[in-house]
C-alpha positions as CSV (number, residue, x, y, z in Angstrom):
1,M,0.4,0.1,-0.1
2,S,1.4,3.6,-0.6
3,R,0.1,5.0,2.8
4,L,0.5,9.0,2.9
5,N,3.0,10.1,5.5
6,S,1.5,13.7,6.6
7,V,2.8,15.6,9.0
8,V,0.9,18.5,10.4
9,D,2.0,20.1,13.2
10,T,-1.0,20.9,14.9
11,T,0.4,22.9,18.0
12,S,2.2,25.4,15.4
13,T,0.9,29.1,15.3
14,E,-0.1,29.2,11.9
15,H,-2.3,25.9,12.3
16,K,-3.9,27.3,15.1
17,A,-4.7,30.6,13.4
18,N,-5.9,28.9,10.4
19,R,-8.1,26.8,12.5
20,A,-9.4,29.9,14.6
21,A,-10.2,31.6,11.3
22,M,-11.7,28.7,9.4
23,L,-14.1,28.2,12.8
24,D,-15.1,32.0,12.7
25,K,-15.9,31.5,8.6
26,L,-18.0,28.3,10.0
27,A,-19.9,30.2,12.6
28,E,-21.0,33.0,9.9
29,I,-22.2,30.4,7.6
30,E,-24.1,28.3,10.5
31,A,-25.7,31.7,10.9
32,E,-27.0,32.3,7.6
33,H,-28.3,28.6,7.1
34,A,-30.1,29.2,10.1
35,K,-32.0,32.0,8.3
36,A,-33.1,29.4,5.7
37,V,-34.3,26.9,8.2
38,A,-36.4,29.5,10.2
39,G,-38.1,29.8,6.7
40,G,-40.8,32.6,6.8
41,G,-39.7,33.5,10.7
42,D,-41.8,32.8,13.9
43,K,-45.0,34.4,13.1
44,Y,-45.7,32.2,10.0
45,V,-44.2,29.3,11.8
46,E,-46.5,29.0,14.2
47,R,-49.4,29.8,12.2
48,H,-48.6,27.1,9.9
49,R,-48.3,24.9,13.2
50,K,-52.0,25.8,14.5
51,R,-53.2,24.5,11.0
52,G,-51.6,21.1,12.5
53,K,-49.1,20.9,9.8
54,L,-45.5,19.7,9.9
55,L,-42.5,22.0,8.9
56,V,-40.7,20.8,5.3
57,R,-37.7,19.4,7.5
58,E,-39.9,17.6,9.5
59,R,-41.7,16.2,6.9
60,I,-37.9,15.2,5.2
61,E,-37.1,13.8,8.4
62,L,-40.1,11.5,8.8
63,L,-39.8,10.3,5.3
64,L,-35.9,9.4,5.4
65,D,-34.8,6.0,6.7
66,Q,-34.2,6.2,10.8
67,D,-30.9,7.6,11.7
68,S,-29.8,8.1,8.0
69,P,-28.2,11.6,7.0
70,F,-30.1,14.1,4.5
71,L,-27.6,15.9,1.9
72,E,-28.9,19.4,1.6
73,L,-28.0,21.0,-1.8
74,S,-28.0,24.8,-2.1
75,P,-29.2,25.8,1.3
76,L,-28.1,29.8,0.7
77,A,-29.8,30.0,-2.4
78,A,-30.6,33.7,-2.8
79,W,-28.0,34.5,-0.2
80,G,-27.5,38.3,-0.7
81,T,-30.5,38.7,-2.5
82,D,-34.2,40.3,-1.4
83,Y,-35.5,36.8,-1.1
84,K,-35.2,34.9,2.0
85,V,-32.1,32.8,2.3
86,G,-32.6,29.0,0.9
87,A,-35.4,30.5,-1.8
88,S,-38.2,28.8,-0.3
89,V,-37.8,25.3,-1.2
90,V,-35.6,22.5,0.5
91,T,-33.5,20.2,-1.7
92,G,-31.0,16.9,-1.1
93,I,-30.5,13.3,-0.9
94,G,-31.7,11.4,1.5
95,V,-32.3,7.5,1.8
96,V,-35.6,6.3,1.6
97,E,-36.5,2.8,2.1
98,G,-32.4,1.9,1.1
99,V,-33.3,3.7,-1.9
100,E,-31.4,7.3,-2.5
101,C,-34.2,10.0,-3.7
102,L,-33.5,13.2,-4.8
103,I,-36.1,15.2,-2.1
104,S,-37.3,18.4,-3.0
105,G,-39.7,20.4,-0.5
106,S,-41.4,23.8,-0.8
107,D,-41.2,25.8,2.5
108,P,-45.3,27.0,3.2
109,T,-44.1,29.5,6.0
110,V,-42.0,31.4,3.1
111,K,-44.9,33.1,1.0
112,G,-47.1,30.0,1.2
113,G,-44.6,28.5,-0.6
114,A,-44.7,30.7,-3.6
115,S,-41.8,30.2,-6.1
116,N,-39.6,33.1,-6.8
117,P,-36.6,33.3,-9.6
118,W,-34.2,31.7,-7.2
119,T,-36.5,28.6,-6.2
120,T,-37.3,28.0,-9.9
121,R,-32.7,27.8,-10.2
122,K,-32.8,25.8,-7.5
123,S,-35.4,23.4,-8.7
124,F,-33.5,23.1,-11.8
125,R,-30.1,22.3,-10.2
126,A,-32.1,19.7,-8.4
127,A,-33.6,18.1,-11.5
128,D,-30.2,18.0,-13.0
129,I,-28.6,16.2,-10.1
130,A,-31.7,13.8,-10.3
131,A,-30.7,13.3,-13.9
132,Q,-27.5,12.9,-14.1
133,N,-27.2,10.4,-11.1
134,R,-30.4,8.6,-12.1
135,L,-32.6,9.0,-9.0
136,P,-35.9,8.6,-8.1
137,T,-37.6,12.0,-7.0
138,I,-40.0,12.8,-4.6
139,N,-41.7,16.1,-3.9
140,L,-43.0,17.5,-0.9
141,V,-45.9,19.8,-2.3
142,E,-47.4,22.7,-0.5
143,S,-47.2,25.8,-2.7
144,G,-49.3,28.5,-3.6
145,G,-47.7,28.9,-7.4
146,A,-45.6,31.5,-8.9
147,D,-44.9,34.8,-6.8
148,L,-46.7,36.9,-8.9
149,P,-44.9,40.1,-8.8
150,T,-41.8,37.8,-10.1
151,Q,-44.1,36.3,-12.8
152,K,-41.7,37.5,-15.6
153,E,-38.9,35.8,-14.5
154,I,-41.1,32.4,-13.4
155,F,-43.3,31.8,-16.0
156,I,-41.3,31.3,-19.1
157,P,-38.4,29.4,-17.7
158,G,-40.6,27.7,-15.1
159,G,-42.2,25.0,-17.6
160,R,-38.5,23.2,-17.5
161,I,-39.7,21.9,-14.2
162,F,-42.6,20.0,-15.7
163,R,-40.5,19.2,-18.4
164,D,-37.7,17.7,-16.3
165,I,-40.4,15.6,-14.2
166,T,-41.7,13.9,-17.8
167,R,-38.3,13.3,-18.8
168,A,-37.3,11.5,-15.4
169,S,-40.3,9.1,-16.0
170,A,-39.4,8.5,-19.5
171,A,-36.0,7.4,-18.4
172,G,-36.8,5.4,-15.9
173,C,-36.6,7.3,-12.8
174,P,-39.6,7.1,-10.8
175,T,-41.2,10.5,-9.5
176,V,-43.6,10.7,-6.5
177,A,-45.9,13.8,-5.2
178,L,-46.8,13.8,-1.6
179,V,-49.3,17.0,-1.8
180,F,-49.7,18.5,1.9
181,G,-51.4,21.7,1.0
182,N,-52.5,24.1,-2.3
183,S,-50.8,23.0,-5.5
184,T,-52.7,25.6,-7.9
185,A,-52.1,27.3,-11.3
186,G,-49.4,25.9,-12.7
187,G,-48.5,23.9,-9.7
188,A,-51.2,21.5,-10.6
189,Y,-48.9,20.0,-13.3
190,L,-46.4,19.0,-10.3
191,P,-48.9,16.3,-9.3
192,G,-50.5,15.8,-12.5
193,M,-46.7,15.2,-14.2
194,S,-46.1,12.6,-11.3
195,D,-45.8,8.6,-12.0
196,Y,-47.3,8.6,-8.1
197,V,-49.4,10.8,-6.4
198,V,-50.6,11.0,-2.6
199,M,-52.7,13.6,-1.3
200,V,-54.2,14.5,2.2
201,K,-57.9,14.6,2.9
202,E,-59.2,18.0,3.7
203,R,-55.7,19.5,3.0
204,A,-54.5,19.1,-0.4
205,K,-56.0,21.2,-2.7
206,V,-55.1,20.9,-6.6
207,F,-56.7,22.8,-9.2
208,L,-55.8,25.0,-12.2
209,G,-57.7,27.6,-11.1
210,G,-59.2,28.2,-7.7
211,P,-62.7,29.3,-7.0
212,P,-62.2,33.1,-7.4
213,L,-60.7,32.6,-10.9
214,V,-63.2,29.7,-11.9
215,K,-66.1,32.4,-11.1
216,M,-64.3,35.3,-13.1
217,A,-63.5,32.9,-16.1
218,T,-67.0,31.2,-16.5
219,G,-69.3,32.6,-14.0
220,E,-69.5,29.1,-12.2
221,E,-69.8,28.9,-8.3
222,S,-67.5,26.1,-6.7
223,D,-65.6,25.2,-3.3
224,D,-62.1,24.1,-2.7
225,E,-63.4,20.5,-2.1
226,S,-65.4,19.7,-5.1
227,L,-63.0,21.8,-7.3
228,G,-59.9,20.0,-6.2
229,G,-59.8,18.6,-2.8
230,A,-58.1,15.3,-1.9
231,E,-61.5,13.1,-2.0
232,M,-62.2,14.3,-5.4
233,H,-59.3,13.7,-7.0
234,A,-59.2,10.3,-5.5
235,R,-62.4,9.4,-6.0
236,T,-63.6,11.3,-9.3
237,S,-61.0,12.7,-11.5
238,G,-58.4,9.8,-10.7
239,L,-55.5,12.4,-10.2
240,A,-54.8,10.9,-6.7
241,D,-53.5,7.5,-6.4
242,Y,-53.7,7.2,-2.7
243,L,-55.7,9.3,-0.5
244,A,-53.6,10.1,3.3
245,V,-55.8,10.6,6.4
246,D,-52.9,13.0,7.6
247,E,-49.4,13.8,6.7
248,E,-47.6,11.4,8.6
249,D,-50.0,8.5,6.8
250,A,-49.0,10.7,3.4
251,I,-45.3,10.4,4.4
252,R,-45.8,6.3,5.5
253,I,-47.2,5.6,2.1
254,G,-44.7,7.4,0.2
255,R,-42.1,5.1,2.0
256,R,-43.9,2.2,1.0
257,I,-44.1,3.4,-2.9
258,V,-40.4,3.5,-3.0
259,A,-40.0,0.3,-1.0
260,R,-42.1,-1.2,-4.2
261,L,-39.9,0.7,-6.9
262,N,-37.6,-2.4,-7.3
263,W,-34.5,-0.1,-7.3
264,R,-31.1,-1.2,-8.4
265,K,-28.2,0.8,-8.5
266,Q,-26.4,0.2,-12.4
267,G,-22.7,1.1,-11.0
268,P,-20.0,-0.9,-9.6
269,V,-20.5,-2.0,-6.1
270,P,-18.0,0.0,-3.5
271,A,-15.5,-2.3,-1.8
272,S,-16.4,-3.5,1.7
273,D,-13.0,-3.9,3.3
274,Y,-11.8,-0.2,3.1
275,G,-10.3,1.4,6.6
276,E,-10.9,4.5,7.8
277,P,-8.1,7.2,7.1
278,L,-5.0,7.3,9.9
279,Y,-5.3,11.0,10.2
280,D,-7.7,12.9,12.0
281,A,-10.3,15.1,9.8
282,E,-10.2,17.6,12.7
283,D,-6.8,18.8,11.4
284,L,-8.4,19.8,8.2
285,L,-9.7,23.2,9.8
286,G,-5.6,23.9,10.0
287,I,-4.4,23.2,6.6
288,V,-5.6,26.1,4.6
289,P,-3.6,29.3,5.0
290,T,-5.8,32.5,5.6
291,D,-3.8,34.4,2.9
292,L,-4.5,32.3,-0.3
293,K,-1.4,33.3,-1.9
294,V,0.6,30.7,0.8
295,P,0.9,27.3,-0.6
296,F,-0.4,24.0,1.4
297,D,0.0,20.6,0.5
298,P,-2.7,18.8,-0.5
299,R,-1.6,15.5,0.4
300,D,-2.7,16.4,3.9
301,V,-6.0,16.7,2.8
302,I,-5.6,13.5,0.4
303,A,-4.4,11.6,3.7
304,R,-7.5,12.7,5.8
305,V,-10.3,12.0,3.3
306,V,-9.5,8.9,1.4
307,D,-9.8,5.2,3.0
308,G,-6.8,4.2,4.8
309,S,-4.8,7.3,3.8
310,D,-3.8,4.9,0.8
311,F,-2.6,7.1,-2.2
312,D,-1.0,6.3,-5.3
313,E,0.8,9.3,-6.9
314,F,0.8,9.4,-10.7
315,K,3.7,11.4,-12.3
316,P,5.1,12.9,-8.8
317,L,8.4,13.9,-10.2
318,Y,6.7,15.7,-13.3
319,G,4.2,18.9,-13.0
320,T,4.8,19.2,-9.2
321,S,2.1,22.0,-8.9
322,L,-0.6,19.4,-9.7
323,V,-1.1,16.1,-7.5
324,T,-2.4,13.2,-9.5
325,G,-3.3,9.8,-8.6
326,W,-5.7,7.2,-7.5
327,A,-7.3,6.4,-4.3
328,Q,-10.8,5.0,-2.9
329,V,-13.2,7.1,-0.9
330,H,-16.0,4.7,1.3
331,G,-14.8,2.0,-0.9
332,Y,-15.6,4.0,-4.2
333,P,-12.5,4.4,-6.4
334,V,-11.5,7.8,-7.5
335,G,-8.8,9.4,-9.8
336,I,-7.9,13.0,-7.7
337,L,-6.4,15.8,-9.2
338,A,-5.2,18.1,-6.7
339,N,-3.3,21.8,-7.1
340,A,-0.1,22.0,-5.2
341,R,1.2,25.4,-5.5
342,G,-1.6,27.6,-7.4
343,V,-0.2,28.1,-10.8
344,L,-0.8,25.7,-13.8
345,F,2.2,25.2,-16.3
346,S,2.5,23.3,-19.4
347,E,3.5,20.4,-17.7
348,E,0.8,20.1,-15.2
349,S,-1.4,20.7,-18.2
350,Q,-0.1,17.7,-20.1
351,K,0.2,15.4,-16.7
352,A,-3.7,16.3,-16.1
353,A,-5.0,15.5,-19.8
354,Q,-3.1,12.0,-19.7
355,F,-4.5,11.3,-16.3
356,I,-8.1,12.1,-17.3
357,Q,-8.0,10.1,-20.2
358,L,-6.5,7.4,-18.1
359,A,-9.5,7.6,-15.8
360,N,-11.9,7.3,-18.6
361,Q,-9.9,4.2,-19.7
362,I,-10.9,2.4,-16.7
363,D,-14.1,3.9,-15.6
364,T,-12.9,5.5,-12.6
365,P,-14.5,8.7,-11.4
366,L,-12.2,12.1,-10.9
367,L,-12.3,14.4,-7.6
368,F,-10.9,17.7,-8.7
369,L,-9.5,19.5,-5.3
370,H,-9.5,23.3,-6.1
371,N,-6.8,25.8,-5.0
372,T,-5.5,27.8,-8.0
373,T,-4.6,30.9,-9.0
374,G,-4.6,30.1,-12.8
375,Y,-2.7,29.0,-15.9
376,M,1.0,30.8,-16.0
377,V,1.3,34.0,-17.8
378,G,4.4,35.9,-19.3
379,R,6.3,35.8,-22.2
380,E,8.6,32.7,-21.8
381,Y,5.2,30.3,-20.9
382,E,3.3,32.2,-23.9
383,Q,6.2,31.1,-26.2
384,G,6.2,27.3,-24.7
385,G,2.6,27.2,-25.7
386,I,0.5,27.5,-22.3
387,I,-2.4,28.6,-24.1
388,K,-2.5,24.9,-26.5
389,H,-1.5,23.0,-23.3
390,G,-4.2,24.8,-21.0
391,A,-6.4,24.0,-24.0
392,M,-5.6,20.3,-24.2
393,M,-6.5,20.0,-19.8
394,I,-9.9,21.9,-20.8
395,N,-10.5,19.7,-23.5
396,A,-10.3,16.3,-21.6
397,V,-12.2,17.7,-18.6
398,S,-15.1,19.1,-21.2
399,N,-15.1,15.8,-23.0
400,S,-14.4,13.1,-20.1
401,K,-17.3,11.0,-19.9
402,V,-16.7,9.5,-16.0
403,P,-18.3,11.5,-13.0
404,H,-16.7,14.3,-11.8
405,I,-16.6,15.9,-8.3
406,S,-15.5,19.1,-7.5
407,V,-14.2,20.8,-4.1
408,L,-12.8,24.2,-3.7
409,M,-10.6,24.5,-0.9
410,G,-8.7,27.6,-1.5
411,A,-8.4,29.9,-4.7
412,S,-10.3,29.0,-7.9
413,Y,-9.2,31.6,-10.4
414,G,-9.7,32.2,-13.9
415,A,-9.3,29.7,-16.7
416,G,-8.0,27.3,-14.1
417,H,-11.4,27.2,-12.4
418,Y,-12.6,25.7,-15.6
419,G,-9.2,23.5,-16.1
420,M,-10.6,22.1,-12.5
421,C,-13.7,21.4,-13.8
422,G,-15.7,24.5,-12.6
423,R,-19.4,24.7,-12.4
424,A,-19.9,25.3,-16.4
425,Y,-17.9,22.1,-16.9
426,D,-20.6,20.3,-15.3
427,P,-19.3,18.3,-12.4
428,R,-22.1,15.8,-11.0
429,F,-21.2,18.0,-7.8
430,L,-19.1,21.2,-6.5
431,F,-19.2,21.8,-2.8
432,A,-16.7,24.5,-1.5
433,W,-14.7,24.9,1.7
434,P,-15.6,28.3,3.8
435,S,-12.0,29.1,3.1
436,A,-12.6,29.0,-0.9
437,K,-13.0,32.4,-3.0
438,S,-13.5,32.0,-7.0
439,A,-13.5,35.1,-9.5
440,V,-11.7,35.6,-13.1
441,M,-8.8,36.5,-11.3
442,G,-7.5,37.6,-7.5
443,P,-8.8,41.3,-6.5
444,Q,-5.5,43.2,-6.2
445,Q,-4.5,41.6,-9.6
446,L,-8.3,42.7,-11.5
447,A,-7.8,46.4,-10.0
448,G,-4.2,46.6,-11.1
449,V,-5.3,45.7,-14.7
450,L,-7.9,48.1,-14.5
451,S,-5.4,50.6,-13.1
452,I,-3.0,49.9,-15.9
453,V,-5.2,50.1,-18.6
454,A,-6.4,53.3,-17.5
455,R,-3.0,54.8,-17.5
456,Q,-2.3,53.6,-20.8
457,A,-5.8,55.3,-21.8
458,A,-4.5,58.7,-20.3
459,A,-1.2,58.7,-21.7
460,S,-2.5,57.9,-25.2
461,R,-4.8,61.1,-25.0
462,G,-2.0,63.1,-23.8
463,Q,-3.4,63.8,-20.1
464,E,-2.3,63.2,-16.5
465,Y,-3.3,60.7,-14.7
466,N,-5.2,61.2,-11.1
467,E,-3.6,59.2,-8.6
468,E,-6.3,59.9,-6.1
469,H,-8.9,58.8,-8.5
470,D,-6.8,55.7,-9.2
471,A,-6.7,54.8,-5.7
472,A,-9.9,54.9,-4.8
473,M,-10.8,52.8,-7.8
474,R,-8.7,50.4,-6.6
475,T,-9.9,50.1,-3.7
476,M,-13.7,49.8,-4.9
477,V,-12.7,47.4,-7.4
478,E,-11.0,45.3,-4.5
479,N,-13.8,45.2,-2.1
480,Q,-16.4,44.4,-5.0
481,I,-14.5,41.3,-6.3
482,E,-13.4,40.2,-2.7
483,A,-17.0,40.2,-1.9
484,E,-18.3,38.4,-5.0
485,S,-15.1,35.9,-4.5
486,L,-16.8,34.7,-1.5
487,P,-18.2,31.3,-1.0
488,M,-21.4,32.8,0.5
489,F,-22.3,35.0,-2.4
490,L,-21.1,31.9,-4.8
491,S,-23.2,29.7,-3.2
492,G,-26.2,32.2,-3.1
493,M,-26.0,32.5,-6.7
494,L,-26.1,28.4,-6.8
495,Y,-22.1,28.6,-8.3
496,D,-21.9,25.3,-5.8
497,D,-24.1,22.8,-4.5
498,G,-23.5,24.0,-0.9
499,I,-20.4,25.2,1.4
500,I,-19.7,22.3,3.9
501,D,-17.1,22.1,7.0
502,P,-14.0,20.3,5.7
503,R,-14.6,17.8,8.5
504,D,-17.1,16.5,6.7
505,T,-15.5,16.2,3.3
506,R,-15.3,12.3,3.2
507,T,-19.0,11.9,4.1
508,V,-20.0,14.3,1.9
509,L,-17.8,12.8,-0.8
510,G,-19.0,9.6,0.3
511,M,-22.7,10.2,-0.2
512,S,-22.3,11.9,-3.7
513,L,-20.2,8.8,-5.0
514,S,-22.9,6.9,-3.5
515,A,-25.6,8.7,-5.2
516,I,-23.4,8.7,-8.6
517,H,-23.2,4.6,-8.6
518,N,-27.1,4.6,-8.9
519,G,-26.3,5.0,-12.7
520,P,-23.7,3.7,-14.9
521,V,-20.3,4.7,-14.4
522,G,-18.5,4.5,-17.4
523,G,-15.8,6.6,-19.0
524,V,-15.1,6.5,-23.1
525,G,-13.5,3.4,-22.7
526,N,-11.1,3.8,-25.4
527,A,-10.0,7.6,-24.6
528,G,-12.5,8.6,-27.4
529,G,-11.5,6.5,-30.3
530,F,-7.9,6.9,-29.9
531,G,-5.5,5.2,-27.2
532,V,-4.3,7.3,-24.6
533,F,-2.0,10.1,-25.8
534,R,1.5,10.5,-24.0
535,M,1.3,14.1,-23.3
């Protein structure tokens, strides 16, 4: 075995400072997550409870197998906007009757569960995850439909939600709707297009138009129950497959539906004889420096994440700013690409391209651990072909067929973000540590570039350059880019699937890999019609 020898001095001043900074960031993130958990606030939570209803996270907890974890996705969606943190919907992956499912639940304490523009974006991402990883979907429905003042941002793209449900069914991924309350207007199609529908007696209301709209449109007088009540849909329209007596009964029926799916994973089963890492995950809190310009050895992270701290490094003496190699996480084989000293040179790019081809040849998922400032610039490197070599790496990432997972540990700047499989390159999952930052380049570099351009423009016009204005501009730009590089901002924009505690990295990766293996895990077999190119 190739066990890593990781020597991290947890008693050093640097490690203690890094740890303290990371804990502070984790506390900030927890405070923001608490806002999502609080939903619409005490007033609306109390109103919901007085109606005898469970909160959305209570529904999810009852739905999941006892003591099984829930991998919540995009919990900080809409952070930094005028909408509630969490975007009025909870999404994630959990185990129901032994089956990993994508679970989505509206939060009725936030404007009655109405969908705003961020709700739709978060729902789209959840649907992508379900489709890419072949997961059954369970929707916990209680929503007043679209948030009408924002309809111009919802109506046109929002139709994709219903398209995704029907495509999931066509792909053999069952969809289940448990309807606890209102599901009106366009929302009526959510249960209408699901494979299985459970409605709660005297609570579920499903109609294209409620009594007021029917009155205005046709002149017909009607009431909620006769127009769209659960009993009517169970006995008359046939929209409801099951009539539940209460919420707990609906959840029980939902679990039985999943138990009868005869669900089988299509990916290889994990090894059962793996060991835990030899090093304490607690150490991960102090590994990333507070100043991301200071490099750290990603092997210290790998040693605390992979099975038995066992890592077979590939090309260890070549392109040393990028660590590549083979390992297992919770019994699942992975190929790892991890930035060691930030900058990617031609050697690292070629090494990565070859390694990615090898992973595809042997059907092994890839894990990207980000801490990069991007590809190297300068005359020597341009003449040496950094553009074509960087393009080679990005080409390999773009056309790789095995599943990818990305974790942003530190910096993830410029085209290095692309080469390391950033959001635009469709990793199955992308998570960030609280220490992560991502942007086109670092704040100081970006402000400096703008300053140089402005100086050159002033010189070309024969004007004197205003140094005071330059200093103010640089400060403003640096502050803006710094704010827009932080993980909470990026998570709010749905550019990651969640900010995770570094100590939970192994667990999160294990759950992600397990979800991925619901579908076939295959590369291109023969590297896309060619043998593996020697880079």
